[in-house]
C-alpha positions in Angstrom: -0.1 0.1 -0.1 1.2 3.6 -1.2 2.8 5.4 1.8 0.4 8.6 0.5 -2.9 6.2 1.0 -1.7 5.1 4.1 -1.4 8.7 5.6 -4.6 10.2 4.1 -6.3 6.7 5.8 -4.8 7.6 9.0 -5.8 10.9 8.8 -9.3 10.0 7.9 -9.2 7.4 10.3 -10.3 4.8 7.7 -8.7 1.3 6.0 -6.1 2.1 3.5 -7.7 -0.8 1.7 -10.8 1.6 1.5 -9.0 4.2 -0.5 -8.6 4.4 -4.5 -6.3 6.2 -6.2 -8.8 8.9 -7.6 -11.2 9.4 -4.0 -11.3 12.6 -2.6 -13.8 14.7 -0.8 -16.4 14.0 -3.1 -16.0 10.4 -2.8 -14.9 9.7 0.7 -17.7 11.0 3.2 -14.9 11.2 6.3 -12.9 13.4 4.0 -14.2 17.1 5.6 -12.2 20.4 5.5 -11.0 20.0 9.3 -9.5 16.5 7.9 -8.1 18.7 5.2 -6.3 20.7 7.8 -5.5 17.9 9.7 -3.6 16.4 6.7 -2.2 19.2 5.7 -0.2 19.1 9.1 0.2 15.8 9.0 2.0 15.9 5.5 4.4 19.1 7.0 5.3 16.7 9.9 6.0 13.5 7.8 7.5 15.2 4.9 9.4 18.2 6.5 7.6 20.7 4.1 5.9 23.8 4.7 2.4 24.0 2.7 1.0 27.3 1.6 -2.5 27.9 0.9 -2.5 27.0 -2.9 -1.0 23.7 -1.4 -3.6 23.2 0.9 -6.1 24.0 -1.3 -5.2 21.0 -3.5 -5.5 18.2 -0.7 -8.8 17.4 -1.6 -7.9 14.0 -3.3 -5.6 11.6 -3.3 -4.0 12.8 -7.0 -4.0 16.4 -4.9 -2.0 15.4 -2.3 0.6 13.5 -4.8 0.5 16.3 -7.2 1.4 18.7 -3.7 4.2 16.4 -2.5 5.5 16.0 -6.0 5.6 20.4 -6.5 7.8 19.9 -2.9 10.3 17.2 -4.3 8.9 14.1 -2.3 7.4 11.0 -3.1 
């Protein structure tokens, strides 16, 4: 299982196997705005990066999370 899926699942308090690569706020009921902010914090801690507002706005889907990490040279 991907580290990204495991991290997102941990924040959402669901099983990583319950996430698909195209999931996001539209498909996962547990993924709300508060969880997005928590996810941003966990990404900063886990990957040692600082996210700006634009980055945080992108953290609404698995592809968005992967894109943010790629822009910061992680993943």
